[in-house]
Wavefront OBJ file of the C-alpha trace (Angstrom):
o trace
v 0.000 0.000 0.000
v 1.208 3.529 -0.805
v 0.676 6.390 1.633
v -0.355 9.803 0.278
v 3.215 11.022 0.990
v 4.455 8.581 -1.653
v 6.089 6.070 0.693
v 5.245 2.390 0.722
v 3.696 1.265 4.011
v 4.838 -1.947 5.669
v 2.417 -4.848 5.684
v -0.093 -4.581 8.521
v 0.542 -0.882 9.067
v -2.382 1.516 8.933
v -0.205 4.534 8.308
v 3.403 5.483 7.686
v 5.440 7.888 9.750
v 6.611 10.717 7.522
v 9.488 12.947 8.557
v 8.328 16.555 8.219
v 10.322 19.760 8.231
v 9.505 23.453 7.799
v 9.723 24.401 4.134
v 10.190 27.805 2.509
v 8.908 28.088 -1.071
v 10.720 30.784 -3.074
v 9.268 31.520 -6.519
v 8.325 34.783 -8.300
v 4.785 33.624 -9.130
v 2.277 33.845 -6.232
v -0.007 31.253 -7.852
v 2.850 28.754 -8.131
v 3.907 29.409 -4.537
v 0.368 28.824 -3.265
v 0.000 25.628 -5.289
v 3.272 24.177 -4.024
v 2.440 25.246 -0.463
v -0.918 23.462 -0.672
v 0.701 20.231 -1.902
v 3.320 20.225 0.845
v 0.962 21.337 3.604
v -1.277 18.381 2.725
v 1.718 16.133 3.477
v 2.035 17.704 6.920
v 4.824 20.193 6.328
v 4.714 23.707 7.809
v 5.161 25.944 4.748
v 6.098 29.608 4.353
v 6.262 31.620 1.143
v 7.238 35.199 1.965
v 10.282 35.008 4.261
v 13.802 36.113 3.374
v 15.533 32.769 2.675
v 18.950 33.903 3.929
v 17.455 34.888 7.276
v 14.873 32.091 7.434
v 17.423 29.250 7.276
v 19.048 30.518 10.474
v 16.156 29.258 12.595
v 16.949 26.220 14.779
v 16.272 22.721 13.496
v 16.185 21.110 10.071
v 14.619 23.273 7.360
v 14.213 23.023 3.588
v 14.278 25.793 0.983
v 12.506 25.076 -2.296
v 14.214 27.649 -4.526
v 13.219 28.387 -8.122
v 16.164 29.405 -10.315
v 15.179 31.618 -13.240
v 17.559 34.606 -13.329
v 21.155 35.170 -12.234
v 20.030 36.756 -8.950
v 18.397 33.435 -8.029
v 21.710 31.670 -8.593
v 23.398 34.169 -6.290
v 20.810 33.386 -3.602
v 21.516 29.656 -4.058
v 25.240 30.256 -3.755
v 24.814 32.258 -0.556
v 22.356 29.777 0.962
v 24.692 26.866 0.358
v 27.606 28.801 1.856
v 25.738 29.317 5.139
v 26.341 26.822 7.898
v 23.260 25.277 9.461
v 20.809 22.404 9.355
v 19.193 23.323 6.062
v 19.040 21.861 2.584
v 18.120 23.472 -0.720
v 16.016 21.874 -3.440
v 16.573 23.659 -6.766
v 13.464 24.082 -8.923
v 14.327 24.538 -12.594
v 12.522 25.342 -15.832
v 14.244 22.504 -17.683
v 17.856 22.087 -18.785
v 20.130 19.330 -17.518
v 23.178 21.599 -17.473
v 21.416 24.002 -15.120
v 20.583 21.062 -12.869
v 24.232 20.010 -12.725
v 25.248 23.592 -11.993
v 22.757 23.784 -9.108
v 24.065 20.563 -7.581
v 27.656 21.693 -7.849
v 26.787 24.932 -6.102
v 25.406 22.924 -3.195
v 21.738 22.129 -3.866
v 20.804 18.736 -2.424
v 18.161 17.879 -5.040
v 16.790 19.149 -8.338
v 13.122 19.190 -9.356
v 11.584 20.377 -12.656
v 9.291 23.374 -12.172
v 6.657 21.551 -14.187
v 6.733 18.501 -11.882
v 3.416 17.125 -10.653
v 2.400 17.481 -7.029
v 3.136 13.801 -6.452
v 6.651 14.055 -7.902
v 7.326 17.182 -5.885
v 6.064 15.578 -2.677
v 8.242 12.486 -3.159
v 11.285 14.627 -3.953
v 10.814 16.623 -0.752
v 10.344 13.496 1.379
v 13.396 11.838 -0.179
v 15.539 14.930 0.329
v 14.511 15.269 3.971
v 15.430 11.620 4.492
v 18.946 12.286 3.204
v 18.639 11.341 -0.463
v 19.730 13.407 -3.455
v 16.747 13.488 -5.827
v 17.124 14.581 -9.448
v 15.939 13.732 -12.980
v 17.836 10.867 -14.602
v 19.181 13.188 -17.325
v 20.750 15.466 -14.705
v 22.372 12.497 -12.948
v 23.756 11.228 -16.263
v 25.251 14.611 -17.157
v 26.672 14.995 -13.649
v 28.465 11.649 -13.956
v 29.665 12.433 -17.488
v 30.968 15.799 -16.303
v 32.844 14.204 -13.422
v 34.606 11.971 -15.934
v 35.710 14.878 -18.108
v 36.042 17.867 -15.780
v 39.571 18.470 -17.028
v 38.234 19.145 -20.538
v 36.819 22.637 -21.003
v 34.032 23.127 -23.556
v 35.787 26.319 -24.761
v 39.249 27.154 -26.063
v 41.977 29.173 -24.358
v 41.231 32.065 -26.725
v 37.528 31.945 -25.846
v 38.353 31.966 -22.133
v 40.428 35.081 -22.809
v 37.380 36.670 -24.458
v 35.287 35.945 -21.389
v 37.998 37.374 -19.145
v 38.016 40.608 -21.151
v 34.221 40.833 -21.114
v 34.308 40.374 -17.334
v 36.772 43.296 -17.149
v 34.329 45.553 -18.997
v 35.672 45.346 -22.556
v 32.891 45.887 -25.108
v 32.097 43.314 -27.787
v 33.093 45.895 -30.410
v 36.582 46.350 -28.941
v 36.905 42.601 -28.463
v 36.005 42.016 -32.128
v 38.506 44.618 -33.328
v 41.330 43.115 -31.273
v 40.487 39.577 -32.446
v 40.177 40.566 -36.105
v 36.435 39.908 -36.497
v 33.480 42.083 -37.340
v 31.256 42.948 -34.399
v 28.444 40.829 -35.868
v 30.775 37.839 -36.247
v 31.998 38.253 -32.664
v 28.446 38.224 -31.337
v 27.847 35.015 -33.305
v 31.039 33.433 -31.939
v 30.150 34.389 -28.374
v 26.691 32.862 -28.729
v 28.419 29.619 -29.711
v 30.620 29.838 -26.617
v 27.590 30.359 -24.373
v 25.782 27.426 -25.978
v 28.723 25.064 -25.408
v 28.941 26.220 -21.810
v 25.251 25.454 -21.305
v 24.268 29.052 -20.515
v 22.238 31.687 -22.319
v 23.732 35.070 -21.476
v 27.084 36.814 -21.134
v 26.613 37.272 -17.387
v 25.859 33.562 -16.883
v 28.940 32.635 -18.942
v 31.212 34.931 -16.910
v 29.788 33.625 -13.623
v 30.269 29.995 -14.699
v 33.821 30.696 -15.886
v 34.676 32.217 -12.517
v 33.077 29.330 -10.617
v 35.136 26.926 -12.742
v 38.352 28.869 -11.956
v 39.060 29.557 -15.610
v 40.293 33.034 -14.626
l 1 2 3 4 5 6 7 8 9 10 11 12 13 14 15 16 17 18 19 20 21 22 23 24 25 26 27 28 29 30 31 32 33 34 35 36 37 38 39 40 41 42 43 44 45 46 47 48 49 50 51 52 53 54 55 56 57 58 59 60 61 62 63 64 65 66 67 68 69 70 71 72 73 74 75 76 77 78 79 80 81 82 83 84 85 86 87 88 89 90 91 92 93 94 95 96 97 98 99 100 101 102 103 104 105 106 107 108 109 110 111 112 113 114 115 116 117 118 119 120 121 122 123 124 125 126 127 128 129 130 131 132 133 134 135 136 137 138 139 140 141 142 143 144 145 146 147 148 149 150 151 152 153 154 155 156 157 158 159 160 161 162 163 164 165 166 167 168 169 170 171 172 173 174 175 176 177 178 179 180 181 182 183 184 185 186 187 188 189 190 191 192 193 194 195 196 197 198 199 200 201 202 203 204 205 206 207 208 209 210 211 212 213 214 215 216
């Protein structure tokens, strides 16, 4: 028999004992926050949706932050949360993309859940994470393992790393193109290819990832 929390009950048991923990849901959409809160509250978890996550995790006891990652500021919050000492874990909620899932795990998230996950999948992921498991889509796990096998191989060249370093220092794409001997349009096209191979979408994300990877 399966309990509503998603755990299998032992034979002869009328109910299972589910470990609960306070959960903070951080997402820009109020409707999404309320829906997630309703799903988790039904499983017995105390849920909050409006607290400051960096202050909230300092409360005593085990707590969970369900953090949606959409823009670079969200990634900064994840980085700061995972750097804080304390009895808290972070579940990263993502709008797709296996590379983003791997990035979240490497920054310190315990588990990764798609933002489009059903209530049942979300509930099981939360229960598993609280019980000490790392829960993630199979594609994220596969890419994480593949990355661990080839971490010494960068997806970009030494010259491209130098471009990123100059962009981080404030050099414009126009000046970068002139120094490299390309037209500005061609340089934009080349940089888009660099971002794609790095698994990011914007210049800021590429610079942040390069710094996290100690490329410069």
